[in-house]
C-alpha positions as CSV (number, residue, x, y, z in Angstrom):
1,M,-9.9,37.1,-61.7
2,A,-9.8,34.8,-64.9
3,N,-10.6,31.9,-62.8
4,T,-14.0,32.7,-61.5
5,S,-16.9,30.7,-62.3
6,D,-20.1,31.7,-64.4
7,A,-22.0,31.6,-61.0
8,D,-19.1,34.4,-59.7
9,R,-20.0,36.5,-62.7
10,T,-23.0,38.9,-62.5
11,P,-25.3,39.4,-65.2
12,D,-24.1,42.7,-66.7
13,F,-20.7,41.6,-67.4
14,A,-22.1,38.2,-69.4
15,Q,-21.5,39.5,-72.7
16,V,-18.4,41.6,-71.9
17,P,-15.5,39.9,-73.7
18,P,-12.6,39.2,-71.6
19,R,-9.2,41.5,-71.8
20,P,-6.4,40.1,-73.1
21,I,-4.0,38.9,-70.1
22,T,-0.8,40.9,-70.1
23,S,2.2,40.1,-67.8
24,E,1.1,42.5,-64.9
25,A,-2.0,40.1,-64.9
26,G,-0.1,37.3,-64.3
27,Q,1.9,38.7,-61.9
28,T,-0.8,40.2,-60.1
29,R,-3.3,36.6,-60.1
30,F,0.3,34.9,-59.1
31,I,0.3,37.5,-56.3
32,L,-3.6,37.5,-55.9
33,H,-2.9,33.4,-55.0
34,E,-0.1,33.8,-53.1
35,I,-2.1,36.3,-50.9
36,R,-4.7,33.8,-50.3
37,D,-2.2,30.8,-50.3
38,I,-0.8,32.9,-47.1
39,Q,-4.6,33.9,-45.8
40,G,-5.1,30.4,-45.8
41,R,-2.1,29.3,-44.1
42,I,-2.4,32.5,-41.0
43,S,-6.0,30.9,-40.8
44,G,-4.5,27.8,-39.9
45,L,-2.6,29.2,-38.1
46,A,-5.0,31.1,-36.3
47,E,-6.7,27.8,-35.7
48,S,-3.0,25.9,-34.3
49,Q,-2.8,28.7,-32.2
50,A,-6.8,28.7,-31.0
51,K,-6.5,25.1,-30.8
52,A,-2.7,25.8,-28.6
53,Y,-4.4,28.2,-25.8
54,V,-6.9,25.5,-25.4
55,K,-4.5,22.9,-24.8
56,L,-2.3,25.6,-23.0
57,D,-5.4,26.1,-20.5
58,Q,-6.0,23.2,-20.1
59,L,-2.3,22.6,-19.5
60,T,-2.3,25.5,-17.0
61,E,-5.5,23.4,-15.5
62,V,-4.0,20.3,-14.7
63,A,-0.6,21.8,-13.8
64,C,-2.7,24.1,-10.9
65,G,-4.5,20.3,-10.2
66,V,-0.7,19.5,-9.4
67,R,0.3,22.0,-7.6
68,Q,-2.7,21.5,-5.2
69,M,-2.5,18.0,-5.0
70,N,1.3,18.6,-4.2
71,D,0.0,21.0,-1.7
72,S,-2.7,18.7,-0.2
73,L,0.0,16.4,0.0
74,A,1.9,18.5,1.9
75,E,-0.4,19.7,4.3
76,M,-1.4,15.9,4.9
77,K,2.0,14.7,5.2
78,V,2.2,17.2,8.5
79,N,-1.3,16.8,9.5
80,T,-0.1,13.4,9.3
81,R,2.2,13.6,11.9
82,S,1.0,15.7,14.0
83,D,-2.1,13.5,14.2
84,H,0.1,10.8,15.3
85,R,1.2,12.9,18.1
86,F,-1.8,13.9,18.8
87,V,-2.7,10.1,19.4
88,L,0.1,9.2,21.3
89,K,0.2,12.3,23.7
90,I,-3.7,11.1,24.8
91,F,-1.8,7.5,25.1
92,G,0.9,8.9,27.0
93,S,-1.3,10.6,29.2
94,G,-3.8,8.2,29.5
95,F,-0.8,6.2,31.0
96,V,0.4,8.3,33.5
97,L,-3.1,8.9,34.8
98,I,-3.4,5.0,35.3
99,C,-0.4,4.9,37.0
100,T,-1.1,7.9,39.2
101,F,-4.3,5.9,40.0
102,V,-3.1,2.9,40.8
103,I,0.1,4.3,43.4
104,G,-2.9,6.5,44.8
105,G,-4.9,3.3,45.4
106,F,-2.1,1.3,46.4
107,L,-1.1,4.4,49.1
108,W,-4.6,4.5,50.1
109,L,-5.0,1.0,50.7
110,S,-1.6,0.7,52.8
111,D,-3.2,3.3,54.7
112,R,-5.7,0.8,55.2
113,F,-4.4,-2.1,55.6
114,E,-2.0,-1.0,58.1
115,N,-4.9,1.2,60.0
116,S,-6.1,-2.1,60.5
117,S,-3.4,-4.1,61.3
118,L,-3.1,-1.6,64.1
119,R,-6.5,-2.1,64.9
120,V,-5.9,-5.9,64.9
121,S,-2.6,-5.5,67.0
122,D,-4.2,-3.4,69.5
123,K,-6.9,-6.0,69.6
124,I,-4.5,-8.7,70.1
125,E,-2.4,-7.1,72.9
126,N,-6.1,-6.3,74.4
127,L,-6.4,-10.3,74.4
128,N,-2.7,-10.7,75.7
129,V,-3.4,-8.6,78.5
130,R,-7.1,-9.7,79.5
131,S,-5.7,-13.0,79.0
132,Q,-2.7,-12.5,81.6
133,R,-5.2,-11.0,83.8
134,V,-7.5,-14.5,83.4
135,D,-4.3,-16.5,84.2
136,T,-3.3,-14.5,87.2
137,K,-7.4,-14.7,88.6
138,L,-6.9,-18.7,88.0
139,E,-3.9,-18.6,89.8
140,D,-5.1,-17.0,92.9
141,L,-8.4,-18.8,92.8
142,L,-6.4,-22.0,92.2
143,A,-3.9,-20.7,95.5
144,R,-7.2,-20.1,97.7
145,I,-8.7,-23.4,96.7
146,P,-7.1,-26.4,99.0
147,P,-6.1,-29.0,97.0
148,I,-8.1,-32.1,96.8
149,Q,-6.9,-35.2,99.1
150,N,-7.4,-38.3,97.5
151,P,-8.7,-40.9,98.9
152,V,-6.6,-43.7,100.7
153,P,-6.9,-46.4,98.5
154,T,-9.3,-49.9,100.4
155,K,-9.4,-53.2,99.1
156,R,-12.7,-54.4,97.8
């Protein structure tokens, strides 16, 4: 208390002479000084602890963010594989569908060509039969017509 300045003293005690310092007062002053020093350290520790809590909160947020990113990456890896498989399945089913259409179209066209070739072959047979009839009629006609006699050559 001897270290107090004039501004800290109250006007009532301004006229009172200071008491002589005893060994107990020095020890008390030393204890008070150490207590204030410890209080300062404690307040510094409290500030450090508050800063540490803020840093801990920030680190916790960062850790949560990293965890979320890892989860997102794992999900993306799973979804990417399934997306590729989905695209491959689409292309595979499209290929099978196109092959089915091509084979079905080929079979349909081959049936049409076979039917048309059967019709053409039937027409050709009919033409052959008709041409044989015409040949037979012509032969009969030739057999009925007397042969032309050549005139006897004369001199002129």
